[in-house]
C-alpha positions in Angstrom: 245.1 41.9 12.2 245.3 45.3 10.7 244.7 48.4 12.8 243.2 51.4 11.0 243.4 54.6 12.6 240.2 56.7 12.4 240.5 60.5 12.3 237.7 63.0 13.0 237.0 64.9 9.6 236.3 68.2 11.6 239.4 68.4 13.9 241.8 65.7 12.7 242.0 64.1 16.1 242.5 60.3 16.3 240.7 60.1 19.8 237.5 58.7 18.6 235.1 56.1 20.0 232.6 53.9 18.4 229.0 55.2 18.4 226.7 52.5 17.0 226.0 51.4 13.5 223.8 52.8 10.7 220.8 51.0 9.2 223.2 49.6 6.4 225.5 48.2 9.0 228.4 50.8 8.8 230.2 51.8 11.9 229.6 55.3 13.3 232.2 57.1 15.3 232.2 60.0 17.8 235.1 62.4 18.4 236.1 62.5 22.1 238.0 65.9 21.7 236.2 68.6 23.9 236.8 71.4 21.3 235.2 69.4 18.5 231.5 69.8 17.6 230.8 66.2 18.9 228.8 65.0 15.9 228.9 61.5 14.8 230.6 60.7 11.5 231.3 57.6 9.3 234.7 56.6 7.8 233.2 56.1 4.3 229.9 57.6 3.2 227.6 55.8 0.7 225.8 58.9 -0.4 227.9 61.9 -1.9 225.5 64.4 -0.5 226.3 63.4 3.1 230.1 63.8 2.7 231.8 66.5 4.9 232.5 69.6 2.9 230.0 69.2 0.1 227.9 72.2 1.3 230.9 74.5 0.9 231.6 73.2 -2.6 228.0 73.9 -3.5 228.3 77.5 -2.3 231.6 78.0 -4.2 230.1 76.6 -7.3 227.1 78.9 -7.0 229.3 81.9 -6.5 230.9 81.0 -9.8 227.7 81.2 -11.6 227.1 77.4 -11.9 223.4 76.4 -12.0 221.6 73.8 -9.8 221.7 71.0 -12.5 225.3 71.7 -13.2 226.4 71.4 -9.7 224.3 68.3 -9.2 225.9 66.6 -12.2 229.5 67.5 -11.3 229.3 66.5 -7.7 227.2 63.6 -8.3 224.4 64.5 -5.9 220.7 65.2 -6.2 219.2 68.5 -7.3 217.3 68.5 -4.2 220.4 68.5 -2.0 221.7 71.5 -4.0 218.4 73.4 -3.4 218.2 72.6 0.3 221.8 73.8 0.9 221.1 77.0 -1.0 217.9 77.7 1.0 219.8 77.3 4.2 222.3 80.1 3.3 221.7 83.5 4.4 222.2 85.9 1.4 
């Protein structure tokens, strides 16, 4: 049997607990660290737009004068995800 340690992507803590499964059958986890945000996460995401840190990459690429279609193509996400992320930002 192989043991795989699961780390929280936000705080890096290895104290996580199982938190159900997705519709696709992937295991969801929840960080038990009190200082962490407490949001559930997956070990591997099927969609690139759901990965942690993708919003920050979108903002950085926008600051470097990349267009919406450019960002979507480079990050392999939908144009709608780029637009939604930019709309959430306060300028």
